[in-house]
N, C-alpha and C positions, 0 to 999 in steps of 0.2 A: 311314568313316562311324561316328559315334558314336550308338550307339541308346540312347536313355533309356527305360528301362522304369518305368512307373508302377505303383503298387500295384494289385493286383487289387480291384475292388470287393467281391468276396466276403469278402475279409480284412477290409476295412473295415467291412462290415456285421456281421461276426463280433464284432469288437471293440466296436462301438457297442451291438450286442445284449447282450453280456456286460456292458458298463458299466451299461446301463439296468436289466438284471436285477439287478445288484449294488446299484443305487440302490434298486430296489424292495424288495428283502429288507432293506436297511438301514432305510428308512422303516418297513417292517412291524415290524421288530424294536424300533423306538423308539416308534412311534406306533399300532401295531396292537392288536388285542383282548387279545393276550398279550404286549404290549410292556413297555418299562421304565416309561413313564409310568402305564400301567394298573396295573402291579404296585405302585407307589407308592401309587395311590388305594386299592387292595385292602388294602394293609398298614395304612394310615390308617384305613379303614373297620373293619378288623378290630379295631384298637386301641380304637376308639371302642365297638364293640359289646361287646368284652370288659369295658370299664369300666362300661357299663351292665348287663351280666349280673352283675357283682359287686355293684352296688347292688341289683338285684332279689334276688339270693340273700341278701343282708343282710337286706333287709325280709322275706323269707319265713322267714328263722330267727328274727326277732323275732316275726313272727305265730305261728310254731309254738311258741315259748317262752310267749307269752301264752295260747295255746289249751291248752297243756299246763297251765299254771298254773290254769286255770279248769276243768279236766276233773274227772270223777268220782273218779278214782284220786288227784288230788292238787289241793288247793283251797288257794290262797293268799288268805287272808282280807283282807289289805291291798288286793290287786288287785280282789277282789270289792267291797270298800267303795268303792274309787275308781270302778269301773264303775257302781256304783249311784248315786253322787253325780253323775257325768257324765250317765248316760242318763236317770235319774229326777229329777234335780235334787233330791236328798234332803240335809238337814243333820242334824247331831246337836243335841241340845237345849241343850248347852253352848257352842255356836258362834255367833259373831256374824257376820252377813252384810254386807258393805259394798259398796254399789253405786255 
């Protein structure tokens, strides 16, 4: 008599469970909160924010320069003249205004 043994159901469940667990971890590594796609999004956002920071730092440096040039310890007469013209609408007597 030839007896055929079929695989035990426990072994089958073990391999199916291991396969499902492996698929879950693979999905989490790609799509999860700390996955590959999220990392790409974070790096892209980081580049954008660094560029924005560089622009803001440049603007702050310009403002600091203008503030220093109009301070009590250092007065740039050309800048003062320009500010007076812009803010107060002043002109010199020898200038012609074209509208």
